[in-house]
KOLBAKOL-209120 format. One record per residue: x, y, z of N, C-alpha, C, O in turn; residue in three letters. Coordinates in steps of 0.02 Angstrom, whole numbers, plus 50000, padded with zeros to 5 digits. Each point is the difference from the previous one (the first is absolute). Layout:
N
XYZXYZXYZXYZALA
...
This chain:
417
440375149648296500784997649977500034998849938500495001749967UNK
499014995250006500015000149908499965006549978500425001749959UNK
499105003150061499875006949995500825004250001500195004049958UNK
500124994250093500665004450001500484995949964500545002949989UNK
499424992449996500594997649964499945002449938500495003349982UNK
498854995849960499865003349959500255007849988500305001649949UNK
499545002750101500335006949994500624999050018500295005349987UNK
500174990250039500565000150002500314998549932500475003749986UNK
499374991449968499945000149935499975005449960500365002049955UNK
498995000850079500025007149959500485004949988500255002149948UNK
499854999450116500755005550001500834998649987500515003449991UNK
499304989350015500764995849953499965002949931500445003749978UNK
499064994749991499625000649947500435008149957500405001149954UNK
499115003850105500115004549974500685005650015500125005649978UNK
500164991050061500615001350023500324998249936500185004849966UNK
499934988350006500524997549933499685005149941500365001849954UNK
499035000050051499735003449931500245006850009500255002949952UNK
499715000250107500295007649990500944998449999500305004449970UNK
500024991450050500575000749995500174998549945500545002849988UNK
499274993749963499814995949928500275009649972500545002549987UNK
498585000950016499785006549967500675004150032500315002949955UNK
499944997950099500485004050019500715000149963500375004849990UNK
499704987949992500624997349961499965002849925500515000449965UNK
498825001550014499915000649941500245005849977500375001649954UNK
499155003050116500205008349989500615001650011500295003049955UNK
500084995450112500615000550054500485000049929500195005149971UNK
499894989950014500734998049971499915003749918500525001449970UNK
498884999750001500055003949941500055008050005500185004949967UNK
499584993450086500145009150032500765001850032500115005550025UNK
500354990149973500684999250019500245000849931500545002849990UNK
499074994849958500454999749907499815006349958500315002249952UNK
498835001650089499805004449959500215008249971499875002949948UNK
500584999450128500125004350005500705002149948500215004949969UNK
499984988150043500805000349953499834999849932500355003349962UNK
499094992750010499704997649948499805006949956500255001749947UNK
499205002250094499795006249963500635005450002499845004649962UNK
500644996450060500555002550004500335000949941500145004949965UNK
499964987950035500714995249949499605000849935500225004049959UNK
499124992250024499655000649940499935006349958500125001249941UNK
499645002050107499535006049987499214999549988499814994249989UNK
499755010450012499384999250011499914996349914499804994350012UNK
500235006249944499804997649923500034991849987499664996549961UNK
500925001550089500444994749985499524996550062499634995149990UNK
500455008250074499514995350031499194999350011499684996750041UNK
500105007349908499484998949977499864992549945499504996449995UNK
501115003349972500024991749943499804996350056499414998050003UNK
500975000950041500074997550075499164998250013499764994349995UNK
500045009150015499375001350017499414996749987499634996150030UNK
500405007149902499694995949941499984992650001499504996350000UNK
501255002150002500054991850008499624996650032499614996149975UNK
500465004950091499654999250054499204997850012499674995750028UNK
500255011049925499295001450010499784995349942499604995750018UNK
500555004249925499764993149979500094994749996499814996949950UNK
500554999850105500124993549999499624997450087499904994450024UNK
499975012249999499294999350046499384997049969499724995050022UNK
500045009449912499544999349982500094992749966499464997449989UNK
501044999149994500104993949964500004994650043499844994349983UNK
500455008250102500034995250056499105000350019499754994950023UNK
499905010349968499404997950023499444995549943499464997550014UNK
500935002649911499714993449962500164991850020499654995050003UNK
501265006850010500054994050030499544998050086500144994350020UNK
499615007750004499914998650061499434999949997499874997850056UNK
499425003549909499614996549966499355002250089499414998550000UNK
500875004450050499594999950050500034996450042499634999950049UNK
501064994549934500104994650064500285001650053500274995550032UNK
499745009649985500335003550068499215001250047499974999650061UNK
499625001649909499254999750040499644992950008499914997650056UNK
499894999049884499704994749980500434993950031499724998250052UNK
500824998149937500474995850007500065002550090499974995150038UNK
500115011749996500265000750068498954996750042499924995850044UNK
499855005949941499394997250032499964992849992499894996450048UNK
500205000649874500004992850021500464997850036499824996350046UNK
500805004749949500614998650031499864998850066500134995150035UNK
499465013049984499954999950100499454993450016499994997350056UNK
499535000449881499484994350045500244995749972499584995650004UNK
501025001849958499994994449993500914997150023500324995149980UNK
499825009950064500784999150011500214993750026500574997849993UNK
498874998650045500214992350025500094994549948500464996150006UNK
499145003549948500214996449941500325001249933499895002549945UNK
500644993850096500415000249927500124999349965500485003249977UNK
499174991849984499824997849917499655005749988500205002549947UNK
499185002050087499575004849980500425005549986499875002849947UNK
500684999850090500535004350002500294998749927499905003649950UNK
500554989750052500445001249937499644998549933500355000049950UNK
498794998450042499775000649943499935007249998500185002049944UNK
499615003250099499945007950000500775002649981500085005649974UNK
500314991250036500555001349993500464999349925500405003949974UNK
499424991150010500404997649940499505002449929500245002149948UNK
498904996950067499685006049947500055006549990499985001949942UNK
500135004150125500355004249996500585002049963500025004849962UNK
500374992250048500844998549962499855002249927500135005049967UNK
499424986950020500044999549907499565006949984500175003649954UNK
499354997750078499725006449990500545004549987500165001749943UNK
500125000250106500665004650001500425000949952500215005449979UNK
499934988850000500544998449943499645002449941500215004949970UNK
499224991750009499855003249935499925008749992500195003549954UNK
499524998250098499775007650014500635003049988500005005549972UNK
500824990850052500625003049997499935000449920500055005749977UNK
499854989549981500405000849912499465004649984500195004549963UNK
499174995950053499475005649967500205007350015500015004849962UNK
500114994850094500365007250037500545003949956499985005849981UNK
500614988150006500695002849982499665000749901500355003849967UNK
499244993950006499675000549939499695008050012500065004549959UNK
499684995850090499685006149998500535006249999499885005049967UNK
500794994350078500325004749993500685001349951500415004649997UNK
499474988449962500494998349936499565004949953500275005449986UNK
499044993249986499725006149975499915007650021500015005249966UNK
499904993950091500085008450031500885003949998500165005850013UNK
500164989949970500655004849973500184998549926500574998949979UNK
498975001149991499954999749913499585006149978500065003749951UNK
499534996350095499375004449965499895007850048499735005349984UNK
500584992850073499965007750050500845003850001500534997250016UNK
499365009749961500945001649974500115002150069500575002150003UNK
499184998250048500495001450067500164993350018500574998850021UNK
499034996949973500274992950023500614998249949500584999050017UNK
499255000849939500574996549922500775004550020500564997749990UNK
499305009350042500635002750005500474998650055500585002150003UNK
499084993850043500374998450048499744991650017499914997950057UNK
500004998149882499864993450006500274997550049499704998550052UNK
501055000449936500504994750038499915003350091500344996650038UNK
499405007349987499825002450066499314993650008499934995150037UNK
499745007349925499374995150024500084993149987499684996150035UNK
500495002949944500054992649965500554996050086499914994950033UNK
500565010049969500534998750077499475000250053499994996050047UNK
499555008949945499604999150047499384994250018499714999250054UNK
500204997249886499384994650025500184994450036499634995149999UNK
501005005050040500124994550056499655002750058499924996850052UNK
499875009249939499615001550072499344996449980499764996850047UNK
499925002949902499294994949985500284993250026499784996150042UNK
500685003749925499994990450021500184999250057499724995350028UNK
500885009150020499924997050072499445001650036499894996850051UNK
499515010149920499614998650056499264992649971499594997350036UNK
500495001949910499644995249976500114992750024499584995549999UNK
500935004150019500374992050041500135002550054500524997850023UNK
499185006950015499955002950085499574997050032499885004250043UNK
499744990949969499504998750036499495003950085499734998750054UNK
500425005649906499755004850073499294996550037499884998450058UNK
499725001249881499344998650028500204992350044499954999750061UNK
500194996449911500354992450071500015003950051499534999850040UNK
501075004949969500455002750076499415001250035499884997650056UNK
499625007249902499605002250030499394997650046499805001650056UNK
499984993449892499444995450007500344993550076499744996750045UNK
500785004249936500344993650046500115004950070500144996750050UNK
499805011249962500175004150030500944998350020500354999150051UNK
499715001149904500924999450032500305006249967500524998649970UNK
499355006550028500385003749959500875001650019500405002649961UNK
499684996250074500855000750029500355000549943500405004449982UNK
499384989449985500544995349956500005005149939500575002149991UNK
499055000149973499845005149940500515008350046500505002849978UNK
499214998350067500495005750045500914997849987500365004449979UNK
499894989550035500494997850002500405000049933500615000850002UNK
499014998249929500264997949949500065006649959500395001249954UNK
499165002850071499995007849975500695002850040500554999849972UNK
499395001850070500725002950050500604996449940500365003149961UNK
499614990550047500834998149962500045005449919500445003549976UNK
498754994549998500185002349924500035008550004500305003649960UNK
499374998450091500185006349975500455003050027500195005449978UNK
500124991550082500895002750027500244998749938500315004649975UNK
499654991249996500534997749926499975005149949500555002049980UNK
498805001149990499805005149967500285007050013500315003349957UNK
499574998750102500385003950037500895002649994500315005149983UNK
499834988150040500755000149988500205002149916500365004349976UNK
499314991850002499975000449906500155005149965500475001449962UNK
498905002350064499825008449976500605002550015500365001649953UNK
499904999550123500575002850000500814998349968500475003649984UNK
499474991050016500654997749961499885001649916500485001349964UNK
499014998550018499854998849900499905005949989500215002449947UNK
499495001150094499605005749966500375006350025500035000450061UNK
500385006849890500545003250000499705003649982499675002350046UNK
500185000949891499545004349975499464999449961499704994650000UNK
500095010649961499455001849983499834993049947499454997350001UNK
501204999949947499844997249946499824990650012499904995549959UNK
500125004650104499904993850033499294998350020499894995050034UNK
499665008749949499314998650000499794995750003499574998250041UNK
500734997949902499434994649958500424993050050499864994349981UNK
500545006450068500014994050052499625001550059499904995850043UNK
499935008649959499654999150069499364994049979499994995050035UNK
499615005549920499354995449984500424992450035499894996250048UNK
500645004349899500374992950005500214998950080500004994050012UNK
500165009450040500174999150053499254999550048500064997850057UNK
499305004149919499474999650014499964993549992500194997150050UNK
499674999949912499944992249961500454994750036499754994850020UNK
501175007049993499914993350046499835001350067500034994850034UNK
499795010449998499654999050059499424996750009499874996250047UNK
499735005449902499274997950005500024991449995499704996050036UNK
500905002149887500104992949995500114993950074499674995250019UNK
500995008350008500114997950050499514998050062499964994450026UNK
499705011249991499525001550042499394993549995499834996650048UNK
499895002749884499824993949954500164993050031499694996250038UNK
500915003749930500054993350018500184998550067499774994650020UNK
500675009350029500054998550064499184997950036499844995250035UNK
499695011449935499244998950032499564990450000499594997250036UNK
500865000949896499744992649973500454995150052499704995950035UNK
500815004649966500614995150048499385000550081499704995150021UNK
500265011250006499735000750046499234995849999499814996650048UNK
499815004449890499354997750024500154991549979499554996550023UNK
500875000449947500194994949994500174995250070499734994750016UNK
500675008250009500344998750066499665003150063500234997250050UNK
499375007049965499605001850057499274995050026499784998050053UNK
499925001549846499444998150032500174992749944499564995850008UNK
500665003249971499904992149939499685000849941499894995349963UNK
499935011250022499755001249921500524996049943500624999849997UNK
498744996449951500424999549957499895001249917499395000949991UNK
500904999449960499555001549926499824993449982500194994850026UNK
499505005949935499714992349966499395006049940499775005750007UNK
500184988549934499765002349947499394994750019500074993950007UNK
499075011650002499434996450033499625003449935500185003949956UNK
499104992150063499574999549951499805008549985500135005150032UNK
499494993849906499925007249969499385002850024499765005249979UNK
499984990950070499375002850028500225002950060499535002150034UNK
500934998649987500315002450076500095008049979499785005150027UNK
500724993749904500315005649976499305006849985499995005950018UNK
499574990449948499465004349983499795000850064500175005850008UNK
499534992250056499665002250037500595006750049499895005650022UNK
500564991349977500455006350014499775006149949499585004150019UNK
500644996349931499815005649961499505003750012500055006050014UNK
499204989849981499455001250019499915004650072499715005449994UNK
500544992550074500165000250060500215008149986499775003950042UNK
500514998249920500575005549999499695004649952500155005950001UNK
499504992049963499755007849949499835004350008500105005349969UNK
499444993350097499835007350028500445004950029500065006049990UNK
500294989150057500375003850027500725003249955500385004350021UNK
499644992349914500445002549954499745008449971500295005049978UNK
499424994250028499555003849934499835006150062499895005549975UNK
500074994050112500225004250042500695004350017500125005750019UNK
500314987849962500815002250001500245003549940500505003550010UNK
499244996549926500285001349944499385008249992500035003449949UNK
499594998050097499875004949986500235005050027500105005649979UNK
500004991150093500555006050046500624999249969500475002250034UNK
499684995449915500904999249971499775006749951500335005149994UNK
499084993549977500165005449946499775008350034499965004349956UNK
499944997350095499845005950019500615002750060500075005350030UNK
500334987549971500525002850073500734998249934500325003549961UNK
499684991650051500984997249963500055002449944500555001549976UNK
498784999649989500155004549917500335005849978500305001849949UNK
499505001550126499975009449979500765001149998500155004349958UNK
500314993350069500625001549972500175000449945500275004749970UNK
499484987050001500134998349916499685005449960500345002949958UNK
498774999550057499775003549966500255008250009499775003949958UNK
500584998250082500345008550008500544999649946500115004649961UNK
500374987350039500644999849980499705001349921500365003049960UNK
499104995250023500034996049934499475008249960500105001449941UNK
499405002950103499685004749990500675007950014500085004749962UNK
500164994350082500155007250027501074997149991500425004449995UNK
499714990350005500955000049974500214997850070499735003050047UNK
500814991249970500344998450023500095006450071500014998350059UNK
500045007449924500125004050065499445002050020500155004850036UNK
499204994549963499425000550047500084992750034500044999350061UNK
499974995649895499924994850021500494999450059499714997250047UNK
500965004449970500635001450052499485002650057499834997150052UNK
499935009949919499655004150054499424996550039499995000250061UNK
499534996649901499384996950032500244995250051499824999350058UNK
500794996349896500234993850023500225002050083499834995350036UNK
500435009449997500485001550049499355003350043500114999750060UNK
499225003549921499705001750036499524992850042499804999250058UNK
500164995949873499644995450008500274995550046499584997550038UNK
501115000549970500404995850039500155002050065500374997050039UNK
499135011849979500205000050045499154998950053499894999350060UNK
499735001049886499474997650023499644992150009499464997550018UNK
501115000849962500134992150008500364999550068499964994650028UNK
500395010250003500304998050052499635002150041499954996350049UNK
499505012149955499484999150052499674994450001499994998550060UNK
499754997849915499434994149996500214993250004499584995550005UNK
501015003549995500204994150007499954994750037500074994349977UNK
499785007050087499824995850048499474997150004499874994950032UNK
499695009149924499134998449986500054994349971499704996050037UNK
500465001949926500104992349949500024996150042499504996650012UNK
501265002550033499914994250010499574996850064499894994350020UNK
499885013250002499554996750072499234999049966499594996450027UNK
500255007649907499524997849956499914991250007499594996450029UNK
501105001949923499964992150010500244996450051500074993849997UNK
500065009250045500264994350044499094999550052499774995550035UNK
499975010849948499244996650040499654996149951500064994150015UNK
499675006549943499724995449936499874992750010499434998049989UNK
501054997350033499884995650015499684997250050499624995350004UNK
500765011250059499724996750067499265003449981499664994950007UNK
499975009049978499425002249988499614995049965499444998550021UNK
500824998649925499754994549977499754996150030499434997749998UNK
501195000750047499714992850065499695002250053499554996550024UNK
500605009150002499515002350068499565005849993499555000950041UNK
500545003549905499445004650007499885005850061499505002250026UNK
500944998549978500395002150075499755009050001500465004150000UNK
498974998150000499775007349979500345004550046500345004849981UNK
499564993750078500365005350046500625000150001500205005250026UNK
500494989249946500555001850003500065004449913500485003749989UNK
499114995449972499965004349912499765006250023500075004049954UNK
499624999550110499745006749990500755003850059500155005950006UNK
500144988450025500645005450021500355002349966500195005849993UNK
499964987449973500625001449928499775004849959500435003849977UNK
498804997250002500065002249945499985008350039500375004149974UNK
499274997850077499915006350020500945002450021500285005449989UNK
499984989050039500565003950026500685001949924500485003949999UNK
499314991949955500475000049948499955006549967500465003749982UNK
498454997750005499915008149989500155006950028499905005749981UNK
500404991550074500335007750049500484998450002500295004950023UNK
500104991449968500834999349998500045002849924500285005549997UNK
499484991749935500065002349938499875007349988500315003549960UNK
499214998650079499795008449995500575004550025500265005149977UNK
499864990950081500755003950023500635001049970500325005249999UNK
499814989549978500414998249949500005004849938500505002749977UNK
498924997750001499955004049933499865008249997500105004249956UNK
499654996050107500055008250022500855002350000500215004049959UNK
500094993950078500755001050007500465000849956500465004149996UNK
499224988249943500465002449932499735004449955500295002349950UNK
499134998850071499855007549958500275004350010500255003449955UNK
499794998450118500475008250032500624999749984500305005149985UNK
500054988050015500825000849980500164995449942500534996749999UNK
498935003049945500144998349945500595002449964500364995149991UNK
499895010049985500525004249976500684998450031500514999449966UNK
499454999750135500474998450014500254991349991500604998450003UNK
498874996849987500144994049992500094999749943500324994850001UNK
499655006849939500074998649934500755002049988500374997649957UNK
499805007650094500545004549953500664994850047500544998649975UNK
499264999150095500404997050035499984994249993500304996750043UNK
499304998849892500024991749964500295000049940500314995149978UNK
499625010949986500144997949916500405006549987500145000749941UNK
500075004350100500295003849961499725006449985499505001950029UNK
500895002749914499795002149965499634998249921500104994549974UNK
499475010849992499844996749947499154996949978499754999349944UNK
499944999150133499404999750038499715003450028499494997550024UNK
500575005849982499545009150016499224995649990499674996150034UNK
500275006849904499284997749984499744992750040499455000050028UNK
500924995049972499744993850051499745001050060499564996350023UNK
500735009350014499745002450061499265003950001499644999950049UNK
500195003549888499245002450011499774993349996499744997450050UNK
500334999049891499614994849968500014992450074499714994649995UNK
500615007350051500064996450051499325002250041499584995550002UNK
500245010150028499585001550018499054997249971499484998550029UNK
500755002449893499114997249990500254991450013499464997250000UNK
500874999550007500144994150015499934998050076500054994250020UNK
499835011050018499895000550076499364998850011499814997050049UNK
499655006349883499314999650028499934993249980499664996550037UNK
500565001149919499984992749961499904995250055499484997050011UNK
501275002650033500044995050037499575002150045499854994550024UNK
499655011750022499474999850015499484995149986499784995950041UNK
500035004949895499614994349991500064993149982499564995750001UNK
501145003549981500024993749977499954995150043499704995249976UNK
500525004250092500204998150052499354996250022499994994050011UNK
499435010449995499364998250030499784992049942499954994150015UNK
499995008849927499794998049948500384991150000499694994749991UNK
501075006450023500394993950011499844994450052500124994050000UNK
499505010850049499854995150038499204994850002499904994050004UNK
499655012349991499354997449981500084993549956499674995150018UNK
500675004649935500064995549948499964992050018499514996350004UNK
501245002550007499914993349999500194997950073499844994450018UNK
500475009550022499814997450066499384999650032499874996250047UNK
499695008549922499304999650015499504997449956499714995050021UNK
500145007149926499444997949950500124994849984499604995450007UNK
501155003949959500184991549982499874992550057499874994249983UNK
500215008450082500074995050051499365000550027499884998950059UNK
499655002949897499044998850037499404997149941499404998650001UNK
501355001349931499574998849940499655005049938499724999449945UNK
500485005850103499985007049955500335001749937500045005749976UNK
500204988749999500775002749959499965003349930500405002849963UNK
498834995350033499935003149921499805009750019499945003849952UNK
499994998650113500075006350000500665003550026500065005950016UNK
500484988749984500855001650005500094999449932500405004149977UNK
499294991149973500384998849946499955006049939500355003649964UNK
498984994850052499525005749921500125006350033500095004449959UNK
499954998050114500225007350000500855001849960499775002149947UNK
500634998150049500574999349960499674999049942499865005349972UNK
499934988949994499754999949916499545006149984500175002949948UNK
499484998950072499475005349992500425008550010499905005049965UNK
500554994450091500595006550002500424998949951500245005249977UNK
500014988749991500514998649940499685003449938500215004549964UNK
499264992350036499565004149921499995007550006500355003649964UNK
499194998850086500025007750008500695004649988500045005449969UNK
500504990750066500815002649988500124999849931500065005049965UNK
499984988150012500255001949937499595004549937500265002749951UNK
499104997350065499535004849950500185007050010500045003449949UNK
500064999350104500215005550029500605001749986500095006150003UNK
500614988949976500495001250010500145000349916500585000749981UNK
498964998749976500104998749927499805006249997500455003749981UNK
498974999450032499685006349998500525004750019500095004249956UNK
500334996750102500445003750022500795000749963500425004450005UNK
499574990749964500964995449959500115006849987500445002750035UNK
499185002049908500365006049971500215004850038500405004449984UNK
499294994850075500385005850051500124997450065499865003450049UNK
500364990849955500404996950035500385004050060500225005549985UNK
499854992750068500565004150040500304994650071499514996850019UNK
500875002150006500064998050059499585000150051499904994950032UNK
499725012349988499535002050044499264997449978499534998850038UNK
500475000649900499184996749959499984994850016499454997650014UNK
501284997549990499844992650000499974998450086499654995350018UNK
500705008450029499865000050078499235000950014499614996150026UNK
500295010549948499094998450003499684996349990499574998150039UNK
500544998949890499504995149980500204993850040499614995250002UNK
500955004650027499884994550034499815000050073499924994650029UNK
500025010749998499545002750070499204998449974499654995850030UNK
500165007149925499224997749970500054992950011499644997150041UNK
500844999649920499914994049973499814994550099499654995750025UNK
500825008549986499964993950076499465002650044499914996350048UNK
499675009549951499245003750004499654993849981499824997250052UNK
500095001149922499564997049954499954991250035499504997250022UNK
501195000349971500264994050019499654999750078499614995750020UNK
500595009050011499775003050089499094998249997499664996150033UNK
500225007249929499195001449989499664995950005499524999750038UNK
500704995449914499754991249980500014996150041499544996050010UNK
501085004250027500254994850064499645002950060499804996150044UNK
500105011349962499445000250056499414998249987499664999750052UNK
499984998649887499334999249986499964991150023499484997550022UNK
501354997649964499764994650016500104998950088499864995050033UNK
500405010349985500165001650085499254998650008499794995150031UNK
499845009049941499325003150036499324991649977499564997950037UNK
500584999949906499854995550001500064994050046499514997450026UNK
501215000249985500294996650061499624998050049499734994650014UNK
500345015050028499585001350068499194997849988499614997750042UNK
500285003449905499064999649992499844990750015499604997250037UNK
500925000049914499724991050022500454999650056500254994749982UNK
500125006950081500154998550044499405003650034499894996850051UNK
499755007649945499505003550046499514995149996499674997950048UNK
500275000349888499314996049984500104991950036499514996650017UNK
501275001149990499914994350004499954999050088499734995550031UNK
500615009949992499835001350072499375002150032500005000250062UNK
499375001749901499325000050006499734994549990499504999050034UNK
500624997849938499704993249994500174994550048499704994749995UNK
500815006150055500474995150024499525001050068500124996850051UNK
């Protein structure tokens, strides 16, 4: 009976997270065909670059808490004083990181010409970072109550969608788009804090320095992992725009957006399984989900590869033909990235093998950046995706080593019983 209850909670959280990702995907796809046609490739490329750098700054502010705090909240969810201490510690750290992130952005807009040319757009987009920093996703994940995050995102994203059609009328309005993103994210952050207070009774108070230091230490390895992932994923649009210009940032951004649509369901599924696996260690359930996800993803990737030209034209219109070719490369990336994702935290992280999940992306990131430096003089959007495929193969290979170590340990324990 207890087991069926946890599975019921798992299903509810997966549905909530899937709905959340669906909202994050579907509503932007309502506006994307409009934006790409009204703004044009180059101006849309500016929007893509702004969003890309804001995602990098968001990783700085998150500091890996979406993993470390999720695990801690799931263990101490019934201990209100402990939850309040975790909540307050993390918010204090995030406020400091927000200030550091803004200073980083300010310096970049002074010394990087591409950013300096559109610095108003970048400052308008900083609300994206603020909104995500104050949203305690880790609290809702740990409590396994993701429906509240889904509700606030539905409200904020719907507002953003209406504002896009109301305010963006020609290509010169492109700098308003980051501001509208910011409004949506900040509203979502504020509403999520209200839900956290009303539903879980959490409250903010100034706590001991030692509690803050403990949270920073606990999350450091997760931060290195997430920062590494961001460097070879979220930074790509920015790097393409920096080296090749805003036109190719738009071309790359369109293909990458469709790639995100292909793989959107797997991140919430992975997030939903993780706190459950921490508590129940249900390998049988994990195997069913893992192999089902691989099969479904492979099928979607093959269909997308075959109809890439038709998909890009239907969604984005003329001017993005090169994105259709690029999308075929992303389909290969999709086939690799899904098993790598599931092997990470739902499996290795839940069984105490976090170092393989974390260091796989750190090592891959170092190799990725070294290669990127060497090929920067002849970089193209195609070589960028090929590099991403190579990087994900490294991640997958290291995580497979972790799985082998994990299975050997289980076998050894079984033989000794």
